[in-house]
C-alpha positions as CSV (number, residue, x, y, z in Angstrom):
1,X,-26.9,-4.2,15.2
2,X,-26.0,-7.7,14.2
3,X,-23.5,-9.9,16.2
4,X,-21.0,-10.0,13.3
5,X,-21.0,-5.9,13.0
6,X,-20.5,-5.6,16.7
7,X,-17.7,-8.2,16.4
8,X,-16.3,-6.3,13.7
9,X,-16.3,-3.2,15.5
10,X,-14.8,-4.5,18.5
11,X,-12.0,-6.0,16.6
12,X,-11.3,-2.7,14.9
13,X,-11.2,-0.9,18.2
14,X,-8.7,-3.5,19.4
15,X,-6.5,-3.3,16.3
16,X,-6.5,0.6,16.6
17,X,-5.2,0.4,20.1
18,X,-2.7,-2.1,19.2
19,X,-1.4,0.0,16.4
20,X,-1.3,3.2,18.4
21,X,0.5,1.8,21.5
22,X,2.6,-0.6,19.7
23,X,4.0,1.6,17.0
24,X,7.3,1.5,17.9
25,X,7.5,-2.3,17.7
26,X,5.7,-2.7,14.6
27,X,8.5,-2.2,12.1
28,X,7.9,-4.4,9.4
29,X,4.5,-5.7,7.9
30,X,4.5,-9.1,9.6
31,X,4.2,-7.2,12.8
32,X,1.0,-6.1,12.1
33,X,-1.8,-7.0,14.5
34,X,-4.5,-9.4,14.2
35,X,-5.9,-10.6,10.7
36,X,-3.7,-8.2,8.7
37,X,-0.5,-9.8,10.2
38,X,-2.0,-13.2,9.5
39,X,-2.5,-12.1,5.8
40,X,0.8,-10.7,5.7
41,X,2.2,-14.0,6.7
42,X,0.3,-15.9,4.3
43,X,1.4,-14.0,1.4
44,X,5.0,-14.2,2.7
45,X,4.4,-18.1,2.5
46,X,3.5,-17.6,-1.3
47,X,6.2,-15.4,-1.9
48,X,8.9,-17.8,-0.3
49,X,7.5,-20.6,-2.4
50,X,7.7,-18.6,-5.7
51,X,11.1,-16.9,-4.6
52,X,9.3,-13.7,-5.8
53,X,9.7,-10.2,-4.4
54,X,7.1,-7.8,-3.5
55,X,6.3,-4.9,-1.4
56,X,3.4,-3.6,0.6
57,X,1.9,-0.4,-0.6
58,X,-1.3,1.4,-0.1
59,X,-2.7,2.5,3.2
60,X,-0.7,0.1,5.4
61,X,2.5,1.6,4.0
62,X,1.1,5.3,4.7
63,X,0.6,4.2,8.3
64,X,3.8,2.8,8.6
65,X,5.5,6.0,7.1
66,X,3.8,8.0,9.8
67,X,0.1,8.6,9.0
68,X,-1.0,7.0,12.1
69,X,-4.8,7.8,11.6
70,X,-4.6,5.5,8.3
71,X,-6.1,2.3,8.8
72,X,-7.4,0.4,5.8
73,X,-9.1,-2.9,5.4
74,X,-7.2,-4.3,2.5
75,X,-3.5,-5.3,1.8
76,X,-2.1,-3.8,-1.3
77,X,1.0,-5.7,-2.9
78,X,3.1,-4.6,-6.2
79,X,4.1,-7.9,-8.1
80,X,6.3,-8.3,-10.9
81,X,4.1,-8.6,-14.3
82,X,5.5,-11.9,-15.0
83,X,4.7,-13.5,-11.8
84,X,1.1,-12.3,-11.3
85,X,-0.6,-15.5,-13.0
86,X,1.7,-17.7,-10.9
87,X,0.8,-16.0,-7.6
88,X,-2.8,-16.3,-8.2
89,X,-2.7,-20.0,-9.0
90,X,-0.7,-20.6,-6.0
91,X,-3.1,-18.2,-4.0
92,X,-5.9,-20.4,-5.2
93,X,-4.6,-23.7,-3.4
94,X,-3.2,-21.9,-0.5
95,X,-6.1,-20.5,1.5
96,X,-7.1,-17.5,-0.7
97,X,-10.2,-17.2,-3.0
98,X,-9.4,-15.9,-6.5
99,X,-12.1,-12.9,-6.9
100,X,-13.7,-12.2,-10.3
101,X,-11.7,-9.6,-12.4
102,X,-13.8,-6.9,-13.4
103,X,-13.0,-5.2,-16.8
104,X,-10.1,-2.7,-16.5
105,X,-9.6,-3.7,-12.8
106,X,-6.4,-5.2,-11.2
107,X,-6.5,-8.7,-10.0
108,X,-7.7,-9.4,-6.4
109,X,-7.6,-12.4,-4.0
110,X,-9.3,-12.9,-0.5
111,X,-7.7,-14.6,2.2
112,X,-10.5,-17.1,3.5
113,X,-9.5,-17.3,7.3
114,X,-9.6,-13.5,7.7
115,X,-11.7,-12.2,4.8
116,X,-9.2,-9.7,4.2
117,X,-8.8,-8.9,0.3
118,X,-5.3,-8.5,-1.2
119,X,-5.2,-6.2,-4.0
120,X,-2.5,-6.8,-6.7
121,X,-0.8,-3.8,-8.2
122,X,0.8,-5.1,-11.2
123,X,4.2,-3.9,-12.6
124,X,3.8,-2.0,-15.8
125,X,0.1,-1.3,-15.2
126,X,-1.1,2.5,-15.3
127,X,-2.5,4.2,-12.2
128,X,-4.6,7.0,-12.4
129,X,-8.5,7.6,-13.3
130,X,-10.3,7.0,-16.6
131,X,-10.4,10.9,-17.1
132,X,-6.7,11.3,-15.9
133,X,-4.4,8.2,-16.3
134,X,-1.1,8.4,-14.8
135,X,2.0,9.5,-17.0
136,X,4.0,6.5,-15.8
137,X,3.4,2.8,-15.0
138,X,4.0,0.9,-11.9
139,X,7.7,0.0,-11.3
140,X,9.1,-3.4,-10.5
141,X,9.0,-4.2,-6.8
142,X,13.0,-4.3,-6.8
143,X,12.6,-0.6,-7.6
144,X,10.5,0.1,-4.6
145,X,12.4,-1.5,-1.9
146,X,11.7,-5.3,-2.2
147,X,14.0,-7.6,-0.8
148,X,13.8,-11.3,-1.1
149,X,10.8,-13.5,-1.0
150,X,9.2,-11.7,2.0
151,X,7.1,-8.5,2.1
152,X,8.6,-5.1,2.8
153,X,7.2,-1.7,3.1
154,X,7.5,0.3,-0.1
155,X,10.1,3.0,0.6
156,X,8.9,6.5,1.3
157,X,9.8,8.2,-1.9
158,X,8.2,5.5,-4.0
159,X,5.0,5.5,-2.0
160,X,4.5,9.2,-2.7
161,X,5.3,8.3,-6.5
162,X,2.5,5.7,-6.2
163,X,0.1,8.0,-4.7
164,X,0.8,10.8,-7.1
165,X,0.2,8.2,-9.9
166,X,-3.0,7.3,-8.4
167,X,-4.2,11.0,-8.5
168,X,-7.2,10.4,-6.2
169,X,-8.3,13.0,-3.6
170,X,-7.6,10.5,-0.9
171,X,-4.0,9.7,-2.2
172,X,-3.4,13.5,-2.4
173,X,-4.4,13.7,1.5
174,X,-2.2,10.7,2.0
175,X,0.8,12.7,0.7
176,X,-0.2,15.9,2.5
177,X,0.0,14.0,5.8
178,X,3.2,12.2,5.0
179,X,4.8,15.7,4.3
180,X,3.5,17.1,7.8
181,X,5.0,14.2,9.3
182,X,8.3,14.1,7.4
183,X,9.2,17.8,6.6
184,X,12.8,16.8,6.4
185,X,12.0,14.4,3.6
186,X,10.7,17.0,1.4
187,X,13.8,17.6,-0.7
188,X,14.9,13.8,-1.0
189,X,11.3,12.9,-2.1
190,X,11.4,15.9,-4.6
191,X,14.5,14.9,-6.0
192,X,13.5,11.3,-6.5
193,X,10.3,12.6,-8.5
194,X,12.5,14.7,-10.9
195,X,13.9,11.3,-12.0
196,X,10.3,9.9,-12.6
197,X,8.2,12.6,-14.2
198,X,7.8,16.6,-14.2
199,X,4.1,16.3,-13.6
200,X,4.7,14.4,-10.4
201,X,7.2,17.2,-9.2
202,X,4.5,20.0,-9.8
203,X,1.8,17.9,-8.1
204,X,4.2,17.4,-5.2
205,X,5.1,21.1,-4.9
206,X,1.4,21.9,-4.6
207,X,0.8,19.4,-1.9
208,X,3.9,20.8,0.0
209,X,2.2,24.1,-0.1
210,X,-0.9,22.6,1.2
211,X,0.7,20.9,3.9
212,X,2.6,24.2,5.1
213,X,-1.0,26.0,4.9
214,X,-2.6,23.4,7.1
215,X,0.6,23.7,9.5
216,X,0.1,27.5,9.9
217,X,-3.7,27.2,10.6
């Protein structure tokens, strides 16, 4: 085993302990431990310069909303469509590398100091898979819980919306865990989804049943 691999594993164990035992104090993305918190603060710096709104989605939002076993290696942020190129240009001169964009893929940058990738979810882009694209597009960050030039976690109902739009097995699993943690939020989440798309309501109802079956096992 190489020294780098050993260092990485040690760091992940330390971060896991901090996430587990410091959960009650980590209320905002800026409170994330280690390199992840440093990347959030670096993104904040760019957002403040641009006076741009954004939210933190993806695995860290799932963790924040109660699925404590969900630790991810990347940072996922939603940006307004018209601000993405400006963000990338600012990132390129502020401690990030702009990664080559693959055809059909969304933009990514990499924080040089920490080697953490920041995946950009563009407003107006269509999630889903090639065989099953989502029936809706990604909303503006202001509709997802953004407040000012600082990263905030995407609100719970919108996180479920984004997960259902992505439509992958791991996203369904995230929704099941969220339901198990927040059974009291089933009705509010479902009500939100009725304002978005009927397909999401149907998918959510199936995942609610799955969560209840797992609870009864």
